[in-house]
Each structure stands twice: as C-alpha cells, then as structure tokens.
Residue frames relative to the residue before (quaternion, step in Angstrom):
aa qw qx qy qz dx dy dz
M 1.0000 0.0000 0.0000 0.0000 0.00 0.00 0.00
A 0.4025 -0.7340 0.5016 0.2182 3.58 -0.83 1.03
N 0.4476 -0.6630 0.5323 0.2771 3.53 -1.16 0.68
R 0.1431 -0.8333 0.5326 0.0375 3.61 -0.46 1.21
K 0.2984 0.7934 -0.4882 0.2077 3.56 1.22 0.36
G 0.7559 0.3839 -0.2017 0.4905 3.61 1.00 -0.76
H 0.3738 0.7559 -0.4702 0.2602 3.60 1.24 0.22
I 0.0744 -0.7741 0.6282 0.0237 3.57 -0.93 0.97
P 0.3782 -0.7405 0.5039 0.2341 3.62 -0.55 1.12
V 0.1847 -0.7745 0.5990 0.0848 3.58 -0.96 0.90
R 0.0638 -0.7877 0.6127 0.0045 3.57 -0.98 0.92
T 0.3888 -0.7172 0.5360 0.2171 3.56 -1.27 0.44
C 0.4368 -0.6869 0.5228 0.2532 3.57 -0.93 0.95
I 0.3906 -0.7311 0.5073 0.2357 3.60 -0.86 0.93
G 0.6146 0.5623 -0.3457 0.4320 3.59 1.24 -0.27
C 0.8365 0.1461 -0.0387 0.5267 3.58 0.75 -1.05
G 0.4769 -0.6958 0.4239 0.3298 3.59 1.23 -0.29
A 0.4464 0.6923 -0.4587 0.3333 3.60 1.24 0.11
K 0.3151 -0.7295 0.5757 0.1927 3.55 -1.07 0.77
Q 0.0741 0.7851 -0.6067 0.1000 3.53 -0.82 1.08
S 0.6341 -0.4982 0.3921 0.4426 3.54 -1.26 0.18
K 0.6514 -0.5518 0.3674 0.3690 3.54 -1.15 0.69
N 0.6680 0.5312 -0.2955 0.4294 3.59 1.01 -0.79
E 0.6607 0.5130 -0.3057 0.4548 3.60 1.18 -0.46
L 0.6970 0.4495 -0.2571 0.4960 3.58 1.24 -0.34
I 0.4077 -0.6820 0.5512 0.2547 3.56 -1.29 0.33
R 0.3144 -0.7655 0.5370 0.1637 3.57 -0.78 1.04
L 0.1239 -0.7685 0.6261 0.0455 3.52 -1.04 0.91
V 0.0460 -0.7707 0.6347 0.0312 3.57 -1.16 0.65
V 0.4378 -0.6549 0.5383 0.2995 3.56 -1.30 0.28
D 0.3373 -0.7448 0.5411 0.1966 3.57 -0.80 1.05
P 0.7193 -0.4583 0.2927 0.4323 3.64 -1.21 0.21
D 0.6555 0.5034 -0.3128 0.4680 3.62 1.21 -0.43
G 0.5502 -0.6346 0.3851 0.3824 3.60 1.27 -0.01
L 0.5485 0.5952 -0.4039 0.4264 3.57 1.21 0.42
V 0.4282 -0.6875 0.5259 0.2596 3.56 -1.06 0.78
V 0.0015 -0.7943 0.6054 -0.0512 3.57 -0.82 1.08
R 0.5607 -0.5755 0.4693 0.3663 3.56 -1.30 0.36
D 0.1588 -0.7497 0.6357 0.0929 3.51 -1.18 0.71
D 0.1574 -0.8505 0.4973 0.0679 3.56 0.32 1.29
W 0.7228 0.4369 -0.2515 0.4727 3.60 1.05 -0.63
G 0.4210 -0.7339 0.4484 0.2881 3.60 1.24 -0.22
K 0.5926 0.5904 -0.3496 0.4219 3.57 1.22 0.37
G 0.3875 0.7439 -0.4711 0.2728 3.61 1.25 0.12
K 0.5073 -0.6624 0.4655 0.2952 3.53 -1.10 0.73
G 0.7659 0.3807 -0.2795 0.4363 3.52 -1.19 0.61
R 0.7435 -0.3959 0.3093 0.4414 3.48 -1.40 -0.13
G 0.1901 -0.7744 0.5950 0.1006 3.54 -0.99 0.85
A 0.1424 -0.7476 0.6405 0.1033 3.53 -1.28 0.46
Y 0.2806 -0.7789 0.5455 0.1305 3.55 -1.12 0.66
V 0.0672 -0.7890 0.6106 0.0091 3.54 -1.11 0.76
C 0.5237 -0.6271 0.4826 0.3155 3.56 -1.14 0.72
P 0.4424 -0.6651 0.5210 0.3007 3.58 -1.16 0.50
S 0.4502 0.6512 -0.4868 0.3692 3.58 0.64 1.15
N 0.6169 -0.5840 0.3849 0.3609 3.54 -1.10 0.69
S 0.6621 0.5208 -0.3249 0.4299 3.60 0.90 -0.84
C 0.6587 0.4897 -0.3168 0.4754 3.59 1.00 -0.73
W 0.6419 0.5098 -0.3310 0.4676 3.62 0.99 -0.75
K 0.6423 0.5167 -0.3304 0.4597 3.60 1.01 -0.75
S 0.6346 0.5380 -0.3399 0.4385 3.60 1.03 -0.69
L 0.5893 0.5843 -0.3707 0.4171 3.61 1.18 -0.41
Q 0.5198 0.6331 -0.4175 0.3934 3.59 1.23 -0.18
K 0.6131 0.5209 -0.3402 0.4868 3.58 1.27 -0.38
E 0.4140 -0.7608 0.4471 0.2233 3.55 -0.42 1.25
H 0.6296 0.5606 -0.3576 0.4018 3.61 0.97 -0.73
I 0.5957 0.5530 -0.3699 0.4499 3.61 1.11 -0.55
L 0.6736 0.4869 -0.2895 0.4748 3.58 0.95 -0.87
R 0.6548 0.5102 -0.3261 0.4522 3.60 0.90 -0.86
K 0.6542 0.5070 -0.3134 0.4656 3.59 0.98 -0.80
A 0.6741 0.5123 -0.2975 0.4412 3.58 0.89 -0.96
F 0.7656 0.3468 -0.1843 0.5094 3.58 0.98 -0.84
R 0.3765 -0.7611 0.4539 0.2702 3.59 1.35 0.12
R 0.4538 0.6539 -0.4614 0.3919 3.53 0.83 1.09
E 0.2982 -0.7482 0.5648 0.1798 3.55 -1.13 0.68
D 0.6046 0.5521 -0.3623 0.4454 3.58 1.20 -0.42
P 0.6658 -0.5085 0.3483 0.4204 3.62 -1.18 0.43
I 0.0458 -0.7857 0.6165 -0.0205 3.53 -1.06 0.83
A 0.0052 -0.8135 0.5806 -0.0341 3.59 -0.96 0.79
L 0.5590 -0.5838 0.4704 0.3541 3.54 -1.29 0.38
H 0.5272 -0.5876 0.5060 0.3475 3.56 -1.13 0.66
S 0.6148 -0.5899 0.3737 0.3666 3.60 -1.01 0.76
E 0.6110 0.5644 -0.3499 0.4309 3.62 1.10 -0.59
L 0.6807 0.4874 -0.2951 0.4604 3.62 1.16 -0.47
H 0.5367 0.6022 -0.4204 0.4153 3.61 1.20 -0.22
G 0.8363 0.2055 -0.1566 0.4835 3.53 -0.91 0.92
V 0.3930 0.6973 -0.5054 0.3223 3.61 1.21 0.26
T 0.0678 -0.7966 0.6004 0.0219 3.58 -0.89 0.92
W 0.2479 -0.7544 0.5944 0.1268 3.53 -1.20 0.60
E 0.2113 -0.7931 0.5634 0.0945 3.54 -0.59 1.15
N 0.8603 -0.0275 -0.0231 0.5085 3.55 -0.84 1.08
G 0.6299 -0.5684 0.3348 0.4099 3.59 1.07 0.65
N 0.4132 0.7186 -0.4665 0.3086 3.60 1.21 0.32
K 0.3810 -0.7612 0.4836 0.2037 3.58 -0.42 1.23
E 0.7031 0.4655 -0.2660 0.4671 3.59 1.08 -0.61
A 0.4037 0.7677 -0.4456 0.2214 3.60 1.26 -0.19
E 0.8067 0.0518 0.0097 0.5886 3.59 0.80 -0.96
R 0.0546 0.8309 -0.5497 0.0669 3.59 0.39 1.15
H 0.0785 -0.7795 0.6213 0.0108 3.53 -0.83 1.07
S 0.1391 -0.7761 0.6068 0.1002 3.56 -1.07 0.64
F 0.1816 -0.7892 0.5827 0.0690 3.54 -1.01 0.85
C-alpha cells in the first residue's frame, strides 16, 4: 500500500487548461437556480469546476459554452451577478473574495 501522506490533488482550469494544485484554483458550482457561484469551502453539491485566479481566465467564463461543457449541462447556464466583473490583482487569490 502506497503512502499517500504527501498527495496533492491536481485540477484543471476551465479557462486556460492549466493544471494546478486544487488549493491554487477557485472552485465553482451551479446553484439550484442554474447560476454559477463560488464554492469557497469546497463542499457545494454537484459537479464542480475550477478556474485560475487570473483576469484572462475569468473573462473566458463569459462564454457560455465553456461553462456548459465544464458542468456537463445542455440547458442555459450563467454566472451569478456577484461574479461579473471580478478582477484579480497580481494573481492574489484573496484580492476580491466573495461569499455566497
């Protein structure tokens, strides 16, 4: 049996496709109203998707097909109004923290 003490989960950003540790990315989930919201605690129900804390990756989320593919949904999907216009200064994940 392998020792998994040093295991670091790796996830892929839906904006740029970069693979990073789970802790470096921001988790998104779809709420019951069909809106994409941040899941800061990582405990949201359903499929999660991860995005880099960079402006270019957040801008790519404006394209609905990226969100539908990431969440494996065919029905319309949109970002929660709190996520529109979120910016990240100097790659600082804590720069604009929103809670839902």
